[in-house]
Every structure is written in structure tokens, then in C-alpha cells.
All heavy atoms as TSV, in Angstrom:
chain	resi	resn	atom	element	x	y	z
A	1	MET	N	N	-20.844	-24.316	15.223
A	1	MET	CA	C	-21.218	-24.728	13.885
A	1	MET	C	C	-19.991	-24.634	12.978
A	1	MET	O	O	-19.307	-23.625	12.936
A	1	MET	CB	C	-22.332	-23.820	13.365
A	1	MET	CG	C	-22.831	-24.191	12.014
A	1	MET	SD	S	-24.332	-23.227	11.697
A	1	MET	CE	C	-24.156	-23.011	9.979
A	2	ALA	N	N	-19.706	-25.693	12.276
A	2	ALA	CA	C	-18.532	-25.723	11.399
A	2	ALA	C	C	-18.808	-24.940	10.117
A	2	ALA	O	O	-19.902	-24.999	9.568
A	2	ALA	CB	C	-18.182	-27.169	11.060
A	3	ILE	N	N	-17.791	-24.215	9.680
A	3	ILE	CA	C	-17.897	-23.456	8.435
A	3	ILE	C	C	-17.119	-24.220	7.378
A	3	ILE	O	O	-15.937	-24.499	7.546
A	3	ILE	CB	C	-17.321	-22.037	8.598
A	3	ILE	CG1	C	-18.120	-21.270	9.655
A	3	ILE	CG2	C	-17.323	-21.313	7.273
A	3	ILE	CD1	C	-17.566	-19.906	9.961
A	4	ASN	N	N	-17.791	-24.579	6.286
A	4	ASN	CA	C	-17.089	-25.281	5.218
A	4	ASN	C	C	-16.803	-24.332	4.070
A	4	ASN	O	O	-17.329	-23.223	4.003
A	4	ASN	CB	C	-17.854	-26.529	4.760
A	4	ASN	CG	C	-19.214	-26.192	4.180
A	4	ASN	OD1	O	-19.391	-25.175	3.534
A	4	ASN	ND2	N	-20.172	-27.071	4.400
A	5	LYS	N	N	-15.946	-24.769	3.164
A	5	LYS	CA	C	-15.528	-23.916	2.051
A	5	LYS	C	C	-16.705	-23.519	1.165
A	5	LYS	O	O	-16.761	-22.396	0.672
A	5	LYS	CB	C	-14.480	-24.642	1.213
A	5	LYS	CG	C	-13.170	-24.822	1.914
A	5	LYS	CD	C	-12.191	-25.583	1.050
A	5	LYS	CE	C	-10.907	-25.846	1.800
A	5	LYS	NZ	N	-9.954	-26.615	0.999
A	6	GLU	N	N	-17.650	-24.425	0.975
A	6	GLU	CA	C	-18.798	-24.117	0.115
A	6	GLU	C	C	-19.652	-23.007	0.709
A	6	GLU	O	O	-20.070	-22.088	0.003
A	6	GLU	CB	C	-19.649	-25.364	-0.116
A	6	GLU	CG	C	-20.796	-25.136	-1.055
A	6	GLU	CD	C	-21.609	-26.380	-1.324
A	6	GLU	OE1	O	-21.147	-27.487	-1.035
A	6	GLU	OE2	O	-22.725	-26.224	-1.834
A	7	SER	N	N	-19.912	-23.063	1.998
A	7	SER	CA	C	-20.741	-22.024	2.613
A	7	SER	C	C	-20.030	-20.667	2.594
A	7	SER	O	O	-20.673	-19.641	2.389
A	7	SER	CB	C	-21.151	-22.407	4.029
A	7	SER	OG	O	-20.041	-22.450	4.892
A	8	VAL	N	N	-18.724	-20.659	2.769
A	8	VAL	CA	C	-17.974	-19.404	2.692
A	8	VAL	C	C	-18.055	-18.841	1.283
A	8	VAL	O	O	-18.305	-17.644	1.079
A	8	VAL	CB	C	-16.502	-19.615	3.118
A	8	VAL	CG1	C	-15.671	-18.381	2.809
A	8	VAL	CG2	C	-16.419	-19.970	4.592
A	9	ALA	N	N	-17.860	-19.704	0.271
A	9	ALA	CA	C	-17.923	-19.251	-1.122
A	9	ALA	C	C	-19.309	-18.703	-1.449
A	9	ALA	O	O	-19.427	-17.665	-2.110
A	9	ALA	CB	C	-17.563	-20.395	-2.065
A	10	LEU	N	N	-20.344	-19.371	-1.000
A	10	LEU	CA	C	-21.706	-18.889	-1.259
A	10	LEU	C	C	-21.964	-17.557	-0.564
A	10	LEU	O	O	-22.606	-16.671	-1.132
A	10	LEU	CB	C	-22.731	-19.930	-0.813
A	10	LEU	CG	C	-22.833	-21.172	-1.680
A	10	LEU	CD1	C	-23.768	-22.196	-1.049
A	10	LEU	CD2	C	-23.296	-20.821	-3.079
A	11	ASN	N	N	-21.461	-17.392	0.640
A	11	ASN	CA	C	-21.623	-16.114	1.345
A	11	ASN	C	C	-20.909	-14.989	0.615
A	11	ASN	O	O	-21.446	-13.890	0.473
A	11	ASN	CB	C	-21.119	-16.217	2.781
A	11	ASN	CG	C	-22.080	-16.957	3.677
A	11	ASN	OD1	O	-23.270	-17.039	3.386
A	11	ASN	ND2	N	-21.566	-17.513	4.754
A	12	VAL	N	N	-19.700	-15.254	0.131
A	12	VAL	CA	C	-18.951	-14.237	-0.612
A	12	VAL	C	C	-19.707	-13.874	-1.885
A	12	VAL	O	O	-19.858	-12.692	-2.224
A	12	VAL	CB	C	-17.526	-14.732	-0.942
A	12	VAL	CG1	C	-16.844	-13.823	-1.948
A	12	VAL	CG2	C	-16.710	-14.850	0.335
A	13	LEU	N	N	-20.181	-14.873	-2.590
A	13	LEU	CA	C	-20.931	-14.624	-3.821
A	13	LEU	C	C	-22.201	-13.824	-3.541
A	13	LEU	O	O	-22.480	-12.837	-4.221
A	13	LEU	CB	C	-21.283	-15.947	-4.501
A	13	LEU	CG	C	-22.038	-15.846	-5.813
A	13	LEU	CD1	C	-21.222	-15.096	-6.856
A	13	LEU	CD2	C	-22.380	-17.221	-6.312
A	14	ASN	N	N	-22.952	-14.226	-2.551
A	14	ASN	CA	C	-24.191	-13.514	-2.217
A	14	ASN	C	C	-23.924	-12.063	-1.823
A	14	ASN	O	O	-24.655	-11.163	-2.226
A	14	ASN	CB	C	-24.945	-14.235	-1.104
A	14	ASN	CG	C	-25.640	-15.478	-1.592
A	14	ASN	OD1	O	-26.020	-15.570	-2.754
A	14	ASN	ND2	N	-25.797	-16.458	-0.722
A	15	GLU	N	N	-22.901	-11.830	-1.051
A	15	GLU	CA	C	-22.575	-10.467	-0.648
A	15	GLU	C	C	-22.082	-9.649	-1.834
A	15	GLU	O	O	-22.406	-8.474	-1.965
A	15	GLU	CB	C	-21.539	-10.468	0.474
A	15	GLU	CG	C	-22.073	-10.997	1.791
A	15	GLU	CD	C	-23.288	-10.222	2.301
A	15	GLU	OE1	O	-23.257	-8.974	2.302
A	15	GLU	OE2	O	-24.271	-10.863	2.705
A	16	SER	N	N	-21.296	-10.252	-2.726
A	16	SER	CA	C	-20.792	-9.508	-3.885
A	16	SER	C	C	-21.914	-9.123	-4.833
A	16	SER	O	O	-21.839	-8.092	-5.513
A	16	SER	CB	C	-19.715	-10.307	-4.623
A	16	SER	OG	O	-20.267	-11.447	-5.240
A	17	LEU	N	N	-22.965	-9.936	-4.881
A	17	LEU	CA	C	-24.106	-9.612	-5.742
A	17	LEU	C	C	-24.850	-8.367	-5.267
A	17	LEU	O	O	-25.572	-7.743	-6.041
A	17	LEU	CB	C	-25.064	-10.805	-5.829
A	17	LEU	CG	C	-24.532	-12.010	-6.597
A	17	LEU	CD1	C	-25.493	-13.184	-6.473
A	17	LEU	CD2	C	-24.294	-11.671	-8.044
A	18	LYS	N	N	-24.671	-8.002	-4.040
A	18	LYS	CA	C	-25.320	-6.812	-3.496
A	18	LYS	C	C	-24.590	-5.526	-3.903
A	18	LYS	O	O	-25.142	-4.448	-3.783
A	18	LYS	CB	C	-25.379	-6.893	-1.968
A	18	LYS	CG	C	-26.266	-8.023	-1.473
A	18	LYS	CD	C	-26.209	-8.120	0.026
A	18	LYS	CE	C	-27.008	-9.308	0.527
A	18	LYS	NZ	N	-26.899	-9.460	1.991
A	19	LEU	N	N	-23.344	-5.655	-4.363
A	19	LEU	CA	C	-22.567	-4.488	-4.754
A	19	LEU	C	C	-23.069	-3.953	-6.094
A	19	LEU	O	O	-23.275	-4.714	-7.033
A	19	LEU	CB	C	-21.080	-4.845	-4.861
A	19	LEU	CG	C	-20.432	-5.329	-3.571
A	19	LEU	CD1	C	-19.023	-5.822	-3.849
A	19	LEU	CD2	C	-20.416	-4.219	-2.534
A	20	PRO	N	N	-23.251	-2.652	-6.210
A	20	PRO	CA	C	-23.842	-2.086	-7.420
A	20	PRO	C	C	-22.932	-2.122	-8.651
A	20	PRO	O	O	-23.402	-2.023	-9.761
A	20	PRO	CB	C	-24.149	-0.645	-7.032
A	20	PRO	CG	C	-23.218	-0.356	-5.913
A	20	PRO	CD	C	-23.008	-1.659	-5.190
A	21	PHE	N	N	-21.634	-2.271	-8.465
A	21	PHE	CA	C	-20.725	-2.195	-9.604
A	21	PHE	C	C	-20.334	-3.551	-10.177
A	21	PHE	O	O	-19.578	-3.628	-11.120
A	21	PHE	CB	C	-19.469	-1.414	-9.230
A	21	PHE	CG	C	-18.749	-1.971	-8.037
A	21	PHE	CD1	C	-17.823	-2.977	-8.178
A	21	PHE	CD2	C	-19.017	-1.486	-6.771
A	21	PHE	CE1	C	-17.166	-3.491	-7.076
A	21	PHE	CE2	C	-18.363	-1.992	-5.662
A	21	PHE	CZ	C	-17.441	-2.994	-5.812
A	22	ILE	N	N	-20.862	-4.617	-9.643
A	22	ILE	CA	C	-20.560	-5.954	-10.159
A	22	ILE	C	C	-21.563	-6.293	-11.259
A	22	ILE	O	O	-22.758	-6.403	-11.014
A	22	ILE	CB	C	-20.648	-7.029	-9.050
A	22	ILE	CG1	C	-19.693	-6.737	-7.922
A	22	ILE	CG2	C	-20.460	-8.413	-9.623
A	22	ILE	CD1	C	-18.268	-7.120	-8.189
A	23	LYS	N	N	-21.064	-6.424	-12.479
A	23	LYS	CA	C	-21.917	-6.814	-13.598
A	23	LYS	C	C	-21.144	-7.800	-14.453
A	23	LYS	O	O	-19.977	-7.582	-14.757
A	23	LYS	CB	C	-22.335	-5.623	-14.430
A	23	LYS	CG	C	-23.258	-4.694	-13.670
A	23	LYS	CD	C	-23.938	-3.733	-14.573
A	23	LYS	CE	C	-24.814	-2.844	-13.694
A	23	LYS	NZ	N	-25.960	-2.369	-14.373
A	24	VAL	N	N	-21.799	-8.874	-14.825
A	24	VAL	CA	C	-21.163	-9.908	-15.638
A	24	VAL	C	C	-22.046	-10.182	-16.845
A	24	VAL	O	O	-23.250	-10.395	-16.701
A	24	VAL	CB	C	-20.959	-11.204	-14.820
A	24	VAL	CG1	C	-20.401	-12.319	-15.677
A	24	VAL	CG2	C	-20.056	-10.947	-13.625
A	25	ASP	N	N	-21.442	-10.176	-18.011
A	25	ASP	CA	C	-22.154	-10.585	-19.215
A	25	ASP	C	C	-22.168	-12.113	-19.209
A	25	ASP	O	O	-21.140	-12.760	-19.409
A	25	ASP	CB	C	-21.445	-10.055	-20.457
A	25	ASP	CG	C	-22.153	-10.427	-21.737
A	25	ASP	OD1	O	-22.495	-11.613	-21.916
A	25	ASP	OD2	O	-22.349	-9.529	-22.571
A	26	ARG	N	N	-23.320	-12.690	-18.913
A	26	ARG	CA	C	-23.433	-14.133	-18.726
A	26	ARG	C	C	-22.947	-14.916	-19.943
A	26	ARG	O	O	-22.184	-15.877	-19.815
A	26	ARG	CB	C	-24.884	-14.509	-18.396
A	26	ARG	CG	C	-25.087	-15.976	-18.105
A	26	ARG	CD	C	-26.547	-16.252	-17.691
A	26	ARG	NE	N	-26.730	-17.629	-17.312
A	26	ARG	CZ	C	-27.055	-18.603	-18.151
A	26	ARG	NH1	N	-27.218	-18.326	-19.433
A	26	ARG	NH2	N	-27.201	-19.844	-17.715
A	27	SER	N	N	-23.397	-14.544	-21.128
A	27	SER	CA	C	-23.005	-15.257	-22.341
A	27	SER	C	C	-21.499	-15.198	-22.553
A	27	SER	O	O	-20.865	-16.206	-22.883
A	27	SER	CB	C	-23.717	-14.679	-23.563
A	27	SER	OG	O	-25.095	-14.847	-23.448
A	28	ASP	N	N	-20.925	-14.031	-22.353
A	28	ASP	CA	C	-19.485	-13.865	-22.517
A	28	ASP	C	C	-18.720	-14.709	-21.496
A	28	ASP	O	O	-17.756	-15.397	-21.826
A	28	ASP	CB	C	-19.114	-12.386	-22.387
A	28	ASP	CG	C	-17.674	-12.109	-22.715
A	28	ASP	OD1	O	-17.193	-12.618	-23.749
A	28	ASP	OD2	O	-17.025	-11.371	-21.948
A	29	PHE	N	N	-19.173	-14.679	-20.243
A	29	PHE	CA	C	-18.529	-15.462	-19.192
A	29	PHE	C	C	-18.599	-16.954	-19.498
A	29	PHE	O	O	-17.589	-17.661	-19.405
A	29	PHE	CB	C	-19.175	-15.167	-17.835
A	29	PHE	CG	C	-18.722	-16.098	-16.752
A	29	PHE	CD1	C	-17.479	-15.927	-16.161
A	29	PHE	CD2	C	-19.522	-17.150	-16.337
A	29	PHE	CE1	C	-17.045	-16.804	-15.165
A	29	PHE	CE2	C	-19.097	-18.019	-15.346
A	29	PHE	CZ	C	-17.863	-17.847	-14.755
A	30	LEU	N	N	-19.789	-17.438	-19.845
A	30	LEU	CA	C	-19.937	-18.863	-20.131
A	30	LEU	C	C	-19.103	-19.281	-21.337
A	30	LEU	O	O	-18.487	-20.349	-21.334
A	30	LEU	CB	C	-21.416	-19.208	-20.362
A	30	LEU	CG	C	-22.310	-19.126	-19.128
A	30	LEU	CD1	C	-23.779	-19.324	-19.514
A	30	LEU	CD2	C	-21.891	-20.131	-18.069
A	31	THR	N	N	-19.059	-18.439	-22.345
A	31	THR	CA	C	-18.267	-18.748	-23.534
A	31	THR	C	C	-16.783	-18.829	-23.190
A	31	THR	O	O	-16.110	-19.806	-23.561
A	31	THR	CB	C	-18.497	-17.691	-24.625
A	31	THR	OG1	O	-19.884	-17.676	-24.968
A	31	THR	CG2	C	-17.672	-17.996	-25.856
A	32	LYS	N	N	-16.270	-17.835	-22.484
A	32	LYS	CA	C	-14.854	-17.818	-22.133
A	32	LYS	C	C	-14.484	-18.970	-21.192
A	32	LYS	O	O	-13.404	-19.539	-21.294
A	32	LYS	CB	C	-14.483	-16.493	-21.479
A	32	LYS	CG	C	-14.417	-15.344	-22.438
A	32	LYS	CD	C	-14.044	-14.060	-21.725
A	32	LYS	CE	C	-14.006	-12.897	-22.690
A	32	LYS	NZ	N	-13.727	-11.627	-22.015
A	33	THR	N	N	-15.381	-19.308	-20.290
A	33	THR	CA	C	-15.078	-20.311	-19.282
A	33	THR	C	C	-15.224	-21.739	-19.798
A	33	THR	O	O	-14.434	-22.608	-19.437
A	33	THR	CB	C	-15.977	-20.112	-18.048
A	33	THR	OG1	O	-15.850	-18.772	-17.594
A	33	THR	CG2	C	-15.607	-21.061	-16.937
A	34	PHE	N	N	-16.229	-21.982	-20.641
A	34	PHE	CA	C	-16.559	-23.359	-20.985
A	34	PHE	C	C	-16.431	-23.725	-22.463
A	34	PHE	O	O	-16.666	-24.875	-22.825
A	34	PHE	CB	C	-17.992	-23.676	-20.531
A	34	PHE	CG	C	-18.171	-23.593	-19.042
A	34	PHE	CD1	C	-18.841	-22.532	-18.468
A	34	PHE	CD2	C	-17.648	-24.564	-18.204
A	34	PHE	CE1	C	-19.011	-22.444	-17.099
A	34	PHE	CE2	C	-17.797	-24.499	-16.829
A	34	PHE	CZ	C	-18.476	-23.433	-16.278
A	35	SER	N	N	-16.050	-22.792	-23.331
A	35	SER	CA	C	-16.041	-23.093	-24.767
A	35	SER	C	C	-15.061	-24.205	-25.136
A	35	SER	O	O	-15.295	-24.934	-26.103
A	35	SER	CB	C	-15.736	-21.840	-25.582
A	35	SER	OG	O	-14.443	-21.363	-25.289
A	36	ASP	N	N	-13.999	-24.392	-24.359
A	36	ASP	CA	C	-13.058	-25.467	-24.655
A	36	ASP	C	C	-13.469	-26.801	-24.034
A	36	ASP	O	O	-12.852	-27.827	-24.309
A	36	ASP	CB	C	-11.649	-25.090	-24.206
A	36	ASP	CG	C	-11.551	-24.850	-22.711
A	36	ASP	OD1	O	-12.566	-24.484	-22.091
A	36	ASP	OD2	O	-10.440	-25.017	-22.163
A	37	LYS	N	N	-14.537	-26.795	-23.234
A	37	LYS	CA	C	-14.989	-28.005	-22.552
A	37	LYS	C	C	-16.347	-28.514	-23.057
A	37	LYS	O	O	-16.678	-29.680	-22.903
A	37	LYS	CB	C	-15.086	-27.753	-21.048
A	37	LYS	CG	C	-13.773	-27.385	-20.400
A	37	LYS	CD	C	-13.996	-26.898	-18.984
A	37	LYS	CE	C	-12.753	-26.387	-18.326
A	37	LYS	NZ	N	-12.250	-25.141	-18.858
A	38	ILE	N	N	-17.148	-27.607	-23.643
A	38	ILE	CA	C	-18.516	-27.937	-24.041
A	38	ILE	C	C	-18.726	-27.564	-25.500
A	38	ILE	O	O	-18.379	-26.461	-25.924
A	38	ILE	CB	C	-19.530	-27.184	-23.149
A	38	ILE	CG1	C	-19.387	-27.653	-21.704
A	38	ILE	CG2	C	-20.952	-27.386	-23.643
A	38	ILE	CD1	C	-20.211	-26.884	-20.712
A	39	ASP	N	N	-19.318	-28.491	-26.257
A	39	ASP	CA	C	-19.582	-28.242	-27.673
A	39	ASP	C	C	-20.963	-27.630	-27.915
A	39	ASP	O	O	-21.172	-26.939	-28.892
A	39	ASP	CB	C	-19.476	-29.549	-28.476
A	39	ASP	CG	C	-18.051	-30.078	-28.500
A	39	ASP	OD1	O	-17.111	-29.264	-28.485
A	39	ASP	OD2	O	-17.888	-31.309	-28.534
A	40	ASP	N	N	-21.916	-27.896	-27.040
A	40	ASP	CA	C	-23.299	-27.457	-27.228
A	40	ASP	C	C	-23.542	-26.131	-26.492
A	40	ASP	O	O	-24.138	-26.092	-25.413
A	40	ASP	CB	C	-24.243	-28.549	-26.725
A	40	ASP	CG	C	-25.691	-28.315	-27.083
A	40	ASP	OD1	O	-26.010	-27.227	-27.615
A	40	ASP	OD2	O	-26.506	-29.220	-26.833
A	41	MET	N	N	-23.073	-25.043	-27.099
A	41	MET	CA	C	-23.188	-23.734	-26.448
A	41	MET	C	C	-24.641	-23.284	-26.252
A	41	MET	O	O	-24.966	-22.726	-25.205
A	41	MET	CB	C	-22.395	-22.678	-27.214
A	41	MET	CG	C	-20.880	-22.942	-27.232
A	41	MET	SD	S	-20.161	-23.191	-25.599
A	41	MET	CE	C	-20.053	-21.514	-25.043
A	42	PRO	N	N	-25.555	-23.518	-27.206
A	42	PRO	CA	C	-26.951	-23.121	-26.945
A	42	PRO	C	C	-27.532	-23.791	-25.692
A	42	PRO	O	O	-28.237	-23.147	-24.909
A	42	PRO	CB	C	-27.692	-23.563	-28.202
A	42	PRO	CG	C	-26.642	-23.538	-29.275
A	42	PRO	CD	C	-25.379	-23.981	-28.579
A	43	LYS	N	N	-27.212	-25.062	-25.479
A	43	LYS	CA	C	-27.679	-25.752	-24.271
A	43	LYS	C	C	-27.018	-25.150	-23.029
A	43	LYS	O	O	-27.669	-24.990	-22.002
A	43	LYS	CB	C	-27.378	-27.247	-24.354
A	43	LYS	CG	C	-27.878	-28.028	-23.155
A	43	LYS	CD	C	-27.658	-29.519	-23.303
A	43	LYS	CE	C	-28.160	-30.248	-22.073
A	43	LYS	NZ	N	-27.992	-31.694	-22.173
A	44	LEU	N	N	-25.743	-24.794	-23.137
A	44	LEU	CA	C	-25.044	-24.163	-22.020
A	44	LEU	C	C	-25.719	-22.850	-21.642
A	44	LEU	O	O	-25.955	-22.580	-20.475
A	44	LEU	CB	C	-23.584	-23.913	-22.378
A	44	LEU	CG	C	-22.744	-23.164	-21.345
A	44	LEU	CD1	C	-22.590	-23.996	-20.077
A	44	LEU	CD2	C	-21.388	-22.806	-21.912
A	45	PHE	N	N	-26.056	-22.017	-22.642
A	45	PHE	CA	C	-26.715	-20.740	-22.366
A	45	PHE	C	C	-28.105	-20.945	-21.769
A	45	PHE	O	O	-28.524	-20.197	-20.890
A	45	PHE	CB	C	-26.826	-19.896	-23.630
A	45	PHE	CG	C	-25.500	-19.489	-24.219
A	45	PHE	CD1	C	-25.349	-19.389	-25.578
A	45	PHE	CD2	C	-24.410	-19.212	-23.421
A	45	PHE	CE1	C	-24.140	-19.008	-26.142
A	45	PHE	CE2	C	-23.184	-18.834	-23.961
A	45	PHE	CZ	C	-23.050	-18.734	-25.328
A	46	LYS	N	N	-28.806	-21.965	-22.239
A	46	LYS	CA	C	-30.181	-22.199	-21.778
A	46	LYS	C	C	-30.225	-22.846	-20.388
A	46	LYS	O	O	-30.989	-22.420	-19.527
A	46	LYS	CB	C	-30.912	-23.086	-22.785
A	46	LYS	CG	C	-32.349	-23.333	-22.443
A	46	LYS	CD	C	-33.044	-24.161	-23.497
A	46	LYS	CE	C	-34.494	-24.393	-23.122
A	46	LYS	NZ	N	-35.155	-25.281	-24.053
A	47	GLU	N	N	-29.397	-23.889	-20.181
A	47	GLU	CA	C	-29.496	-24.681	-18.953
A	47	GLU	C	C	-28.380	-24.438	-17.949
A	47	GLU	O	O	-28.483	-24.840	-16.796
A	47	GLU	CB	C	-29.547	-26.164	-19.315
A	47	GLU	CG	C	-30.746	-26.520	-20.177
A	47	GLU	CD	C	-30.792	-27.984	-20.546
A	47	GLU	OE1	O	-30.278	-28.814	-19.770
A	47	GLU	OE2	O	-31.347	-28.304	-21.613
A	48	GLY	N	N	-27.297	-23.817	-18.386
A	48	GLY	CA	C	-26.181	-23.549	-17.491
A	48	GLY	C	C	-25.212	-24.714	-17.410
A	48	GLY	O	O	-25.487	-25.805	-17.889
A	49	PRO	N	N	-24.058	-24.482	-16.796
A	49	PRO	CA	C	-23.028	-25.514	-16.725
A	49	PRO	C	C	-23.431	-26.738	-15.910
A	49	PRO	O	O	-22.908	-27.827	-16.108
A	49	PRO	CB	C	-21.830	-24.807	-16.094
A	49	PRO	CG	C	-22.353	-23.557	-15.515
A	49	PRO	CD	C	-23.622	-23.220	-16.226
A	50	GLN	N	N	-24.393	-26.586	-15.023
A	50	GLN	CA	C	-24.840	-27.723	-14.225
A	50	GLN	C	C	-25.458	-28.825	-15.083
A	50	GLN	O	O	-25.539	-29.972	-14.663
A	50	GLN	CB	C	-25.807	-27.292	-13.114
A	50	GLN	CG	C	-27.107	-26.709	-13.588
A	50	GLN	CD	C	-27.045	-25.220	-13.859
A	50	GLN	OE1	O	-25.989	-24.635	-13.959
A	50	GLN	NE2	N	-28.204	-24.601	-13.996
A	51	ALA	N	N	-25.864	-28.499	-16.307
A	51	ALA	CA	C	-26.402	-29.509	-17.215
A	51	ALA	C	C	-25.297	-30.426	-17.748
A	51	ALA	O	O	-25.582	-31.515	-18.244
A	51	ALA	CB	C	-27.120	-28.839	-18.387
A	52	PHE	N	N	-24.044	-30.010	-17.622
A	52	PHE	CA	C	-22.924	-30.766	-18.163
A	52	PHE	C	C	-22.023	-31.375	-17.101
A	52	PHE	O	O	-21.330	-32.344	-17.351
A	52	PHE	CB	C	-22.070	-29.860	-19.062
A	52	PHE	CG	C	-22.814	-29.338	-20.248
A	52	PHE	CD1	C	-23.489	-28.127	-20.196
A	52	PHE	CD2	C	-22.872	-30.065	-21.422
A	52	PHE	CE1	C	-24.179	-27.639	-21.290
A	52	PHE	CE2	C	-23.566	-29.594	-22.525
A	52	PHE	CZ	C	-24.223	-28.379	-22.450
A	53	PHE	N	N	-22.003	-30.776	-15.934
A	53	PHE	CA	C	-21.083	-31.212	-14.880
A	53	PHE	C	C	-21.864	-31.593	-13.640
A	53	PHE	O	O	-22.811	-30.919	-13.261
A	53	PHE	CB	C	-20.103	-30.088	-14.516
A	53	PHE	CG	C	-19.312	-29.589	-15.697
A	53	PHE	CD1	C	-19.650	-28.398	-16.322
A	53	PHE	CD2	C	-18.231	-30.301	-16.156
A	53	PHE	CE1	C	-18.921	-27.934	-17.403
A	53	PHE	CE2	C	-17.491	-29.846	-17.240
A	53	PHE	CZ	C	-17.839	-28.663	-17.854
A	54	SER	N	N	-21.430	-32.670	-12.991
A	54	SER	CA	C	-22.063	-33.046	-11.732
A	54	SER	C	C	-21.194	-32.555	-10.585
A	54	SER	O	O	-19.986	-32.389	-10.720
A	54	SER	CB	C	-22.246	-34.552	-11.653
A	54	SER	OG	O	-20.979	-35.192	-11.647
A	55	ARG	N	N	-21.812	-32.344	-9.479
A	55	ARG	CA	C	-21.085	-31.920	-8.289
A	55	ARG	C	C	-20.633	-33.165	-7.548
A	55	ARG	O	O	-21.437	-34.023	-7.211
A	55	ARG	CB	C	-21.999	-31.089	-7.409
A	55	ARG	CG	C	-21.300	-30.475	-6.265
A	55	ARG	CD	C	-22.215	-29.451	-5.650
A	55	ARG	NE	N	-22.191	-29.662	-4.223
A	55	ARG	CZ	C	-23.056	-29.187	-3.403
A	55	ARG	NH1	N	-24.070	-28.493	-3.840
A	55	ARG	NH2	N	-22.957	-29.397	-2.118
A	56	ILE	N	N	-19.361	-33.270	-7.327
A	56	ILE	CA	C	-18.810	-34.429	-6.629
A	56	ILE	C	C	-18.673	-34.074	-5.157
A	56	ILE	O	O	-18.026	-33.095	-4.792
A	56	ILE	CB	C	-17.444	-34.833	-7.214
A	56	ILE	CG1	C	-17.613	-35.212	-8.683
A	56	ILE	CG2	C	-16.822	-35.965	-6.419
A	56	ILE	CD1	C	-16.322	-35.452	-9.410
A	57	VAL	N	N	-19.299	-34.876	-4.330
A	57	VAL	CA	C	-19.232	-34.652	-2.894
A	57	VAL	C	C	-18.294	-35.698	-2.304
A	57	VAL	O	O	-18.484	-36.894	-2.490
A	57	VAL	CB	C	-20.631	-34.768	-2.245
A	57	VAL	CG1	C	-20.525	-34.601	-0.751
A	57	VAL	CG2	C	-21.569	-33.765	-2.856
A	58	LYS	N	N	-17.277	-35.220	-1.637
A	58	LYS	CA	C	-16.287	-36.096	-1.046
A	58	LYS	C	C	-16.633	-36.314	0.409
A	58	LYS	O	O	-16.729	-35.367	1.192
A	58	LYS	CB	C	-14.914	-35.441	-1.193
A	58	LYS	CG	C	-13.763	-36.342	-1.063
A	58	LYS	CD	C	-12.491	-35.558	-1.355
A	58	LYS	CE	C	-11.277	-36.419	-1.288
A	58	LYS	NZ	N	-10.069	-35.665	-1.506
A	59	LEU	N	N	-16.859	-37.547	0.790
A	59	LEU	CA	C	-17.159	-37.867	2.186
A	59	LEU	C	C	-15.912	-38.442	2.837
A	59	LEU	O	O	-15.352	-39.418	2.364
A	59	LEU	CB	C	-18.295	-38.886	2.268
A	59	LEU	CG	C	-19.617	-38.465	1.618
A	59	LEU	CD1	C	-20.602	-39.614	1.661
A	59	LEU	CD2	C	-20.188	-37.256	2.331
A	60	SER	N	N	-15.493	-37.801	3.894
A	60	SER	CA	C	-14.308	-38.336	4.584
A	60	SER	C	C	-14.417	-38.142	6.072
A	60	SER	O	O	-15.187	-37.452	6.589
A	60	SER	CB	C	-13.034	-37.696	4.076
A	60	SER	OG	O	-13.134	-36.303	3.964
């Protein structure tokens, strides 16, 4: 079975969420990450970045 970058990233994320010391302030993270790209911050907080960006799948 081939391992792709997305599945590795998801596995790392899922495993890191199990660690007790990992805590992220969601609002702070979204503000710092997307404030220069998105004007509608209330929508960003409510719906997340997926409401603004599409996932591009490259087929090759």
C-alpha cells in the first residue's frame, strides 16, 4: 500500500492530538494564520478556513 504525504500528515496530526500537552487557542491560531488573507474573520471562526480555500488535487 502506497503512503502519500496527506496520509502521513493526518497520522502525525492524529497522534499529536493524543498528547496531553498540545493545546492551541483556535481563534488566536486562525487570526495569526489567516488575517492577512481573509477579511471576514467571524465567518472564518464559525466555518473554518475550508470555507475560503478549496483543496486542489493534482492528478499525475
